VOPAGU-2260 file (C-alpha; in pm, 1 decimal, decimal comma):
REM VOPAGU-2260
SITE   aa  ch    i         X         Y         Z
SITE  MET   A    0   -9523,6    1710,2   10231,7
SITE  LYS   A    1   -9288,5    1706,5    9932,0
SITE  GLU   A    2   -9025,2    1877,2   10149,2
SITE  ARG   A    3   -9063,2    1605,0   10413,8
SITE  LEU   A    4   -9027,5    1331,1   10151,9
SITE  ASP   A    5   -8724,5    1502,3    9995,7
SITE  HIS   A    6   -8567,0    1519,8   10342,2
SITE  LEU   A    7   -8618,7    1143,1   10390,1
SITE  LEU   A    8   -8479,1    1056,9   10048,0
SITE  THR   A    9   -8179,3    1286,5   10098,7
SITE  ALA   A   10   -8107,9    1131,3   10437,9
SITE  ALA   A   11   -8129,6     783,1   10288,5
SITE  PHE   A   12   -7887,8     879,6   10012,3
SITE  LYS   A   13   -7636,0    1023,8   10259,0
SITE  LEU   A   14   -7656,9     712,6   10478,1
SITE  GLY   A   15   -7582,9     488,3   10180,0
SITE  ALA   A   16   -7925,9     324,1   10177,8
SITE  SER   A   17   -8029,7     125,4    9872,4
SITE  ASP   A   18   -8404,5     134,8    9946,3
SITE  ILE   A   19   -8656,0     337,4   10144,8
SITE  HIS   A   20   -8987,0     194,3   10268,8
SITE  ILE   A   21   -9260,6     440,9   10361,0
SITE  THR   A   22   -9565,9     262,2   10493,7
SITE  VAL   A   23   -9843,9     339,4   10739,8
SITE  GLY   A   24   -9801,7     243,2   11107,0
SITE  VAL   A   25   -9421,9     255,5   11137,9
SITE  PRO   A   26   -9147,8     517,3   11097,6
SITE  PRO   A   27   -8958,8     523,7   10764,4
SITE  ILE   A   28   -8738,3     218,9   10709,6
SITE  PHE   A   29   -8406,8     230,5   10520,0
SITE  ARG   A   30   -8224,3     -70,7   10377,8
SITE  VAL   A   31   -7854,8      -6,9   10438,8
SITE  HIS   A   32   -7611,2    -265,2   10301,6
SITE  GLY   A   33   -7888,1    -522,7   10300,9
SITE  GLU   A   34   -8019,9    -458,4   10654,5
SITE  LEU   A   35   -8347,5    -281,8   10739,2
SITE  LYS   A   36   -8302,3       9,8   10980,1
SITE  GLN   A   37   -8564,2     242,7   11127,3
SITE  TYR   A   38   -8513,1     614,3   11061,9
SITE  GLY   A   39   -8649,8     836,4   11338,3
SITE  LYS   A   40   -8944,1     763,2   11564,3
SITE  GLU   A   41   -9231,8     947,0   11397,4
SITE  VAL   A   42   -9495,0     693,4   11290,0
SITE  ILE   A   43   -9632,5     751,0   10940,4
SITE  LYS   A   44  -10007,6     807,1   10909,1
SITE  PRO   A   45  -10237,7     723,7   10614,4
SITE  ASN   A   46  -10272,9    1088,2   10515,0
SITE  ASP   A   47   -9891,4    1124,9   10515,2
SITE  THR   A   48   -9830,0     858,4   10253,3
SITE  GLU   A   49  -10111,8     977,9   10030,0
SITE  GLU   A   50   -9987,7    1337,1   10037,9
SITE  MET   A   51   -9628,6    1224,1    9974,5
SITE  ALA   A   52   -9739,1    1017,8    9677,7
SITE  LYS   A   53   -9949,8    1303,6    9537,2
SITE  SER   A   54   -9652,9    1538,3    9564,5
SITE  ILE   A   55   -9430,7    1331,2    9333,4
SITE  VAL   A   56   -9657,2    1111,3    9116,9
SITE  PRO   A   57   -9687,2    1272,9    8771,5
SITE  GLU   A   58  -10032,8    1429,1    8749,6
SITE  THR   A   59  -10117,3    1231,1    8436,4
SITE  LEU   A   60  -10054,7     903,2    8623,5
SITE  TRP   A   61  -10243,2     965,4    8950,0
SITE  ASN   A   62  -10564,3     806,5    8819,5
SITE  GLN   A   63  -10363,9     505,7    8700,0
SITE  LEU   A   64  -10235,0     452,5    9054,4
SITE  LYS   A   65  -10588,8     480,4    9194,3
SITE  ASP   A   66  -10735,4     245,0    8932,0
SITE  GLN   A   67  -10462,7     -20,1    8909,0
SITE  GLY   A   68  -10333,3     -15,6    9265,3
SITE  GLU   A   69   -9963,7      28,9    9181,7
SITE  LEU   A   70   -9739,2     252,7    8974,5
SITE  ASP   A   71   -9370,2     262,3    8877,7
SITE  PHE   A   72   -9204,5     595,2    8801,4
SITE  SER   A   73   -8879,0     782,3    8854,9
SITE  TYR   A   74   -8812,5    1090,5    9066,0
SITE  GLY   A   75   -8510,0    1313,0    9105,4
SITE  ILE   A   76   -8380,0    1559,7    9363,8
SITE  PRO   A   77   -8138,5    1805,0    9195,4
SITE  GLY   A   78   -7789,5    1780,6    9337,6
SITE  ILE   A   79   -7871,2    1462,2    9532,7
SITE  SER   A   80   -7977,4    1160,6    9327,1
SITE  ARG   A   81   -8246,7     994,9    9120,8
SITE  PHE   A   82   -8490,8     743,0    9264,9
SITE  ARG   A   83   -8700,8     457,7    9127,0
SITE  VAL   A   84   -9038,7     465,9    9298,2
SITE  ASN   A   85   -9311,4     205,1    9329,1
SITE  ALA   A   86   -9630,9     346,2    9481,7
SITE  TYR   A   87   -9889,4      85,1    9578,3
SITE  HIS   A   88  -10207,9      31,4    9776,2
SITE  GLN   A   89  -10208,8    -189,0   10086,5
SITE  ARG   A   90  -10488,9    -217,3   10343,4
SITE  ASN   A   91  -10664,1      76,5   10178,2
SITE  CYS   A   92  -10358,0     301,6   10222,1
SITE  ILE   A   93  -10072,7     403,9    9992,7
SITE  SER   A   94   -9717,0     283,8   10052,6
SITE  LEU   A   95   -9395,4     383,5    9875,6
SITE  ALA   A   96   -9097,1     160,4    9799,4
SITE  VAL   A   97   -8810,8     374,7    9673,4
SITE  ARG   A   98   -8483,3     253,1    9521,7
SITE  VAL   A   99   -8187,0     492,9    9530,9
SITE  VAL   A  100   -8015,5     516,4    9192,1
SITE  PRO   A  101   -7646,3     607,2    9235,9
SITE  LYS   A  102   -7548,5     936,2    9071,6
SITE  GLY   A  103   -7268,4     785,6    8866,7
SITE  ILE   A  104   -7255,5     461,2    8674,4
SITE  PRO   A  105   -7003,3     228,1    8839,1
SITE  SER   A  106   -6760,2      49,2    8612,8
SITE  LEU   A  107   -6749,7    -329,4    8591,0
SITE  GLU   A  108   -6419,2    -313,0    8778,1
SITE  GLU   A  109   -6571,7    -103,1    9056,9
SITE  LEU   A  110   -6848,2    -361,7    9090,1
SITE  HIS   A  111   -6581,5    -635,7    9111,0
SITE  MET   A  112   -6754,6    -818,8    8826,4
SITE  PRO   A  113   -6569,1   -1094,6    8636,4
SITE  SER   A  114   -6345,5    -957,0    8359,6
SITE  VAL   A  115   -6518,1   -1188,6    8111,3
SITE  LEU   A  116   -6810,1    -942,2    8107,8
SITE  THR   A  117   -6602,1    -698,3    7903,3
SITE  GLU   A  118   -6572,1    -972,1    7639,5
SITE  VAL   A  119   -6946,4   -1033,5    7658,6
SITE  ALA   A  120   -7010,8    -661,4    7604,5
SITE  GLN   A  121   -6805,9    -671,6    7285,1
SITE  ALA   A  122   -7032,1    -930,5    7116,7
SITE  GLN   A  123   -7174,3    -805,8    6787,5
SITE  GLN   A  124   -7502,7    -992,1    6811,5
SITE  GLY   A  125   -7693,0   -1245,6    7017,4
SITE  LEU   A  126   -7876,6   -1261,7    7349,9
SITE  VAL   A  127   -7714,2   -1176,3    7684,2
SITE  LEU   A  128   -7920,8   -1222,4    8000,8
SITE  VAL   A  129   -7853,9   -1092,8    8351,7
SITE  THR   A  130   -8063,2   -1277,6    8607,9
SITE  GLY   A  131   -8124,4   -1293,0    8979,3
SITE  PRO   A  132   -8386,2   -1211,9    9242,7
SITE  THR   A  133   -8519,1    -860,5    9298,5
SITE  GLY   A  134   -8253,3    -634,1    9445,7
SITE  SER   A  135   -7958,0    -839,0    9323,7
SITE  GLY   A  136   -7803,0    -559,4    9117,0
SITE  LYS   A  137   -7913,5    -666,8    8768,5
SITE  SER   A  138   -7989,3    -312,1    8649,7
SITE  THR   A  139   -7654,6    -186,9    8777,3
SITE  THR   A  140   -7463,6    -463,7    8599,0
SITE  LEU   A  141   -7643,1    -389,1    8271,7
SITE  ALA   A  142   -7584,2     -14,9    8312,0
SITE  SER   A  143   -7213,1     -84,2    8363,9
SITE  MET   A  144   -7199,6    -298,9    8049,5
SITE  ILE   A  145   -7370,8     -22,7    7849,3
SITE  ASP   A  146   -7126,9     230,1    7997,8
SITE  TYR   A  147   -6833,6       8,6    7892,8
SITE  MET   A  148   -6966,2       5,5    7535,6
SITE  ASN   A  149   -7014,9     382,2    7551,4
SITE  LYS   A  150   -6651,1     434,1    7641,8
SITE  HIS   A  151   -6495,9     184,7    7398,7
SITE  MET   A  152   -6722,2     128,0    7095,8
SITE  ARG   A  153   -6930,2     314,3    6840,9
SITE  ARG   A  154   -7283,2     178,7    6857,6
SITE  HIS   A  155   -7644,0     291,6    6853,8
SITE  ILE   A  156   -7797,0     165,8    7178,5
SITE  ILE   A  157   -8168,9     174,8    7256,8
SITE  THR   A  158   -8287,4      93,7    7608,4
SITE  LEU   A  159   -8641,9       5,4    7716,7
SITE  GLU   A  160   -8676,8      59,6    8091,6
SITE  ASP   A  161   -8955,8      70,3    8349,7
SITE  PRO   A  162   -8864,9     320,8    8481,1
SITE  ILE   A  163   -8535,5     469,7    8358,5
SITE  GLU   A  164   -8279,4     443,4    8636,4
SITE  TYR   A  165   -7926,6     530,9    8524,9
SITE  LEU   A  166   -7893,6     822,4    8283,3
SITE  HIS   A  167   -7638,7     766,4    8006,1
SITE  SER   A  168   -7472,8    1048,3    7815,5
SITE  HIS   A  169   -7363,0    1018,2    7453,0
SITE  GLU   A  170   -6990,4     940,7    7435,6
SITE  TYR   A  171   -6869,2     701,7    7166,7
SITE  CYS   A  172   -7222,7     562,0    7143,8
SITE  ILE   A  173   -7560,0     713,9    7070,9
SITE  ILE   A  174   -7785,1     602,3    7357,4
SITE  ASP   A  175   -8161,6     648,6    7333,2
SITE  GLN   A  176   -8342,5     565,1    7658,3
SITE  ARG   A  177   -8716,0     496,2    7637,3
SITE  GLU   A  178   -8935,3     469,3    7945,9
SITE  VAL   A  179   -9224,4     224,4    7937,8
SITE  GLY   A  180   -9550,1     406,3    8007,3
SITE  PHE   A  181   -9415,7     740,3    7884,6
SITE  ASP   A  182   -9214,4     687,9    7565,6
SITE  THR   A  183   -9369,7     356,0    7464,9
SITE  LYS   A  184   -9682,4     168,1    7573,6
SITE  ASN   A  185   -9511,0    -151,5    7688,9
SITE  PHE   A  186   -9195,8    -359,0    7645,0
SITE  SER   A  187   -9325,3    -563,1    7351,8
SITE  ASN   A  188   -9441,7    -257,1    7154,8
SITE  GLY   A  189   -9117,1     -74,7    7221,5
SITE  LEU   A  190   -8910,4    -377,3    7125,6
SITE  ARG   A  191   -9092,6    -422,2    6796,0
SITE  ALA   A  192   -9043,5     -53,8    6719,0
SITE  CYS   A  193   -8671,6     -82,1    6803,4
SITE  LEU   A  194   -8618,1    -304,2    6501,4
SITE  ARG   A  195   -8707,1      -6,6    6278,0
SITE  GLN   A  196   -8477,3     238,4    6459,4
SITE  ASP   A  197   -8141,1     107,6    6332,7
SITE  PRO   A  198   -8004,1     -13,4    6668,3
SITE  ASP   A  199   -7686,1    -210,4    6721,6
SITE  VAL   A  200   -7771,9    -289,4    7082,4
SITE  ILE   A  201   -8114,9    -321,4    7247,3
SITE  LEU   A  202   -8155,9    -335,9    7623,5
SITE  VAL   A  203   -8486,1    -477,7    7750,9
SITE  GLY   A  204   -8527,1    -384,4    8116,5
SITE  GLU   A  205   -8736,5    -692,0    8188,4
SITE  MET   A  206   -8839,3    -985,4    7970,3
SITE  ARG   A  207   -9180,5   -1040,4    8126,4
SITE  ASP   A  208   -9395,7   -1225,6    7875,7
SITE  LEU   A  209   -9404,6   -1451,1    7571,3
SITE  GLU   A  210   -9432,4   -1165,7    7320,5
SITE  THR   A  211   -9134,8    -975,7    7463,0
SITE  ILE   A  212   -8917,1   -1288,3    7485,1
SITE  SER   A  213   -9014,3   -1397,9    7135,0
SITE  THR   A  214   -8936,8   -1055,4    6986,0
SITE  ALA   A  215   -8605,5   -1038,9    7174,3
SITE  ILE   A  216   -8499,9   -1374,4    7028,7
SITE  THR   A  217   -8599,8   -1255,8    6680,6
SITE  ALA   A  218   -8400,3    -933,4    6727,7
SITE  ALA   A  219   -8095,6   -1135,0    6832,6
SITE  GLU   A  220   -8138,3   -1357,4    6526,2
SITE  THR   A  221   -8147,8   -1058,7    6292,5
SITE  GLY   A  222   -7804,9    -926,6    6388,1
SITE  HIS   A  223   -7863,2    -722,0    6704,2
SITE  LEU   A  224   -7706,1    -757,7    7047,0
SITE  VAL   A  225   -7997,1    -788,0    7292,4
SITE  LEU   A  226   -7944,6    -746,7    7666,3
SITE  GLY   A  227   -8222,3    -838,5    7908,3
SITE  THR   A  228   -8309,6    -946,0    8260,5
SITE  LEU   A  229   -8508,7   -1232,1    8409,3
SITE  HIS   A  230   -8597,5   -1313,3    8770,4
SITE  THR   A  231   -8436,2   -1656,7    8775,6
SITE  THR   A  232   -8178,0   -1805,5    9010,9
SITE  GLY   A  233   -7928,5   -1966,8    8774,0
SITE  ALA   A  234   -7827,9   -2028,5    8414,5
SITE  ALA   A  235   -8006,6   -2360,3    8366,7
SITE  GLN   A  236   -8327,3   -2229,2    8522,7
SITE  THR   A  237   -8310,9   -1926,4    8293,2
SITE  ILE   A  238   -8303,3   -2143,7    7981,7
SITE  ASP   A  239   -8589,4   -2355,3    8113,5
SITE  ARG   A  240   -8793,2   -2043,6    8194,1
SITE  ILE   A  241   -8753,4   -1904,0    7841,5
SITE  ILE   A  242   -8848,5   -2230,5    7675,1
SITE  ASP   A  243   -9141,4   -2296,1    7910,9
SITE  VAL   A  244   -9299,6   -1958,9    7824,8
SITE  PHE   A  245   -9379,1   -2091,9    7476,7
SITE  PRO   A  246   -9659,8   -2335,6    7389,4
SITE  ALA   A  247   -9547,2   -2699,6    7381,1
SITE  GLU   A  248   -9569,5   -2724,2    7002,5
SITE  GLN   A  249   -9328,9   -2428,7    6961,2
SITE  GLN   A  250   -9069,8   -2542,5    7213,4
SITE  PRO   A  251   -8857,9   -2762,8    6981,0
SITE  GLN   A  252   -8810,9   -2468,0    6743,4
SITE  VAL   A  253   -8739,5   -2231,2    7032,3
SITE  ARG   A  254   -8465,6   -2465,8    7156,9
SITE  ILE   A  255   -8296,2   -2444,3    6818,2
SITE  GLN   A  256   -8331,0   -2065,0    6808,1
SITE  LEU   A  257   -8206,6   -2018,4    7164,0
SITE  ALA   A  258   -7909,2   -2249,0    7108,4
SITE  SER   A  259   -7816,8   -2030,6    6813,0
SITE  VAL   A  260   -7862,2   -1678,6    6955,7
SITE  LEU   A  261   -7768,1   -1715,2    7324,2
SITE  ARG   A  262   -7429,2   -1564,0    7408,5
SITE  SER   A  263   -7409,7   -1554,8    7787,1
SITE  ILE   A  264   -7612,9   -1573,2    8105,7
SITE  VAL   A  265   -7494,7   -1389,3    8415,6
SITE  SER   A  266   -7676,4   -1483,2    8736,9
SITE  GLN   A  267   -7597,5   -1286,6    9050,1
SITE  ARG   A  268   -7672,3   -1241,7    9420,4
SITE  LEU   A  269   -7567,6    -958,5    9650,7
SITE  PHE   A  270   -7404,5   -1028,5    9987,3
SITE  GLN   A  271   -7337,6    -788,4   10271,3
SITE  THR   A  272   -6964,0    -752,6   10322,4
SITE  LYS   A  273   -6799,2    -881,7   10637,0
SITE  ASP   A  274   -6738,3    -527,4   10765,6
SITE  LYS   A  275   -7105,4    -437,0   10696,9
SITE  LYS   A  276   -6995,8    -132,1   10497,6
SITE  GLY   A  277   -7104,6    -247,8   10154,5
SITE  ARG   A  278   -7215,2    -537,4    9937,7
SITE  ARG   A  279   -7043,9    -766,7    9690,9
SITE  ALA   A  280   -7193,2    -967,9    9408,9
SITE  ALA   A  281   -7143,8   -1340,6    9367,0
SITE  THR   A  282   -7200,7   -1450,5    9008,2
SITE  GLU   A  283   -7263,8   -1752,0    8791,3
SITE  ILE   A  284   -7140,6   -1721,9    8432,8
SITE  LEU   A  285   -7258,3   -1936,3    8143,0
SITE  ARG   A  286   -7112,0   -1891,6    7794,6
SITE  ASN   A  287   -7278,5   -2059,7    7501,5
SITE  THR   A  288   -7007,5   -2297,2    7384,1
SITE  SER   A  289   -7061,7   -2582,6    7138,8
SITE  ALA   A  290   -7121,5   -2819,2    7429,8
SITE  VAL   A  291   -7389,5   -2590,7    7574,8
SITE  LYS   A  292   -7557,3   -2548,2    7234,8
SITE  ASN   A  293   -7587,4   -2926,1    7200,9
SITE  LEU   A  294   -7738,4   -2961,7    7548,6
SITE  ILE   A  295   -8000,3   -2694,9    7473,6
SITE  ARG   A  296   -8095,3   -2853,4    7140,9
SITE  ASN   A  297   -8113,4   -3203,7    7286,2
SITE  GLU   A  298   -8324,4   -3117,2    7594,2
SITE  LYS   A  299   -8038,2   -3190,0    7835,2
SITE  ILE   A  300   -8041,3   -2856,9    8015,7
SITE  HIS   A  301   -7998,0   -3031,9    8351,8
SITE  GLN   A  302   -7642,0   -3115,5    8242,4
SITE  ILE   A  303   -7545,5   -2751,6    8185,9
SITE  GLN   A  304   -7442,0   -2709,1    8550,1
SITE  ASN   A  305   -7173,6   -2975,1    8499,9
SITE  VAL   A  306   -7040,0   -2786,6    8197,4
SITE  ILE   A  307   -7018,8   -2462,5    8397,3
SITE  GLN   A  308   -6827,4   -2639,3    8676,0
SITE  THR   A  309   -6563,3   -2775,2    8438,6
SITE  ALA   A  310   -6523,7   -2483,9    8194,1
SITE  LYS   A  311   -6325,9   -2232,1    8397,6
SITE  SER   A  312   -6092,0   -2180,7    8100,3
SITE  GLU   A  313   -6392,3   -2054,9    7901,5
SITE  GLY   A  314   -6466,7   -1789,2    8165,1
SITE  MET   A  315   -6744,0   -1988,1    8333,4
SITE  HIS   A  316   -6806,6   -2055,8    8700,3
SITE  THR   A  317   -7095,1   -2155,0    8924,3
SITE  LEU   A  318   -7252,1   -1937,3    9192,5
SITE  GLU   A  319   -7111,5   -2172,6    9455,0
SITE  MET   A  320   -6758,2   -2124,2    9319,9
SITE  SER   A  321   -6802,7   -1745,4    9330,4
SITE  VAL   A  322   -6940,1   -1753,9    9686,8
SITE  LYS   A  323   -6647,5   -1973,0    9797,8
SITE  ARG   A  324   -6402,4   -1723,8    9648,7
SITE  LEU   A  325   -6565,9   -1430,7    9830,0
SITE  LEU   A  326   -6554,1   -1632,5   10153,5
SITE  GLU   A  327   -6189,2   -1735,3   10110,5
SITE  GLU   A  328   -6088,1   -1375,4   10034,5
SITE  GLY   A  329   -6259,1   -1256,7   10352,0
SITE  HIS   A  330   -6523,8   -1040,9   10185,3
SITE  ILE   A  331   -6829,3   -1219,5   10331,4
SITE  THR   A  332   -6907,1   -1423,9   10641,3
SITE  GLN   A  333   -6943,0   -1800,4   10667,7
SITE  GLU   A  334   -7300,4   -1748,9   10784,3
SITE  ALA   A  335   -7392,4   -1555,0   10469,3
SITE  ALA   A  336   -7219,1   -1805,3   10243,1
SITE  GLU   A  337   -7350,3   -2124,8   10401,6
SITE  PRO   A  338   -7689,7   -2145,9   10222,4
SITE  PHE   A  339   -7513,6   -2132,5    9883,6
SITE  LEU   A  340   -7244,1   -2391,6    9946,5
SITE  ASN   A  341   -7271,1   -2756,3    9843,5
SITE  GLU   A  342   -7595,1   -2689,4    9657,5
SITE  ARG   A  343   -7678,1   -2813,4    9312,6
SITE  GLY   A  344   -7893,9   -2656,5    9046,4
SITE  MET   A  345   -7805,4   -2300,9    9147,7
């Protein structure tokens, strides 16, 4: 069964798929440039998915999958690629959702990301957040920023990931990659331990809870550059989400801390290209200028969108502005762009 799964994953890689869905009752489904496409006609049976999962789930984690109902881990096929796997129970069967991790780390230029991100990557300390819905390329953007540092700066970088996706080699930087569940118990434990490991840069794969967010802010306050992700749809919503995680009595102090440590927020969405041969990211960039700091401190976060719209000289732009540019340059279709035009609060 492992050979059959490896064949599916290899085929998906060669077809340029970003995700593979293996679930009972249908043939395998690949997501290619954002569209779901059936691969073959052989319908997957309950025993198939269980045997596939058993063939690649680390033996020490099989009971965790059975007890908790889901499991994240990474898997590699030598000479092909690495994969991020989520195995989960549904209707008393096991399903697999597999993300293809590209073999190389694309540069910020190859991703067509705004050049201001190279300036963001050069910050000595503070909090940088990359946000967006699931599948919007957040991990790839962060990996590219780490790779930029690795090629241009001398830093000690510690990453906390669940699971590890892109593998970084040591170039100018020392990069220690820790996988949650294997190398550390959870994000908050790993983040606290990071502060005793002499890092210059800490990457938190996902800021999920109050303890992790609180520790990340503290790390940024104490002279570290902290990179993290959140599942939010825009800069203003990201700030609100962070503040709202804390109890009401702590929120005034958190506003002051966040106004001080925040460096940038990058929100992004992926769009299928007009020729259907790839995807391009539209971004929203917030930089923490004096005006933004004052709005955060004074509970006027709803006004931040206006600052972004009028601060192009500071390297900022809204998601709508980015989508319009992609549309005008012929990279995406009017149909894809329409839901993001003339909207507010993105």
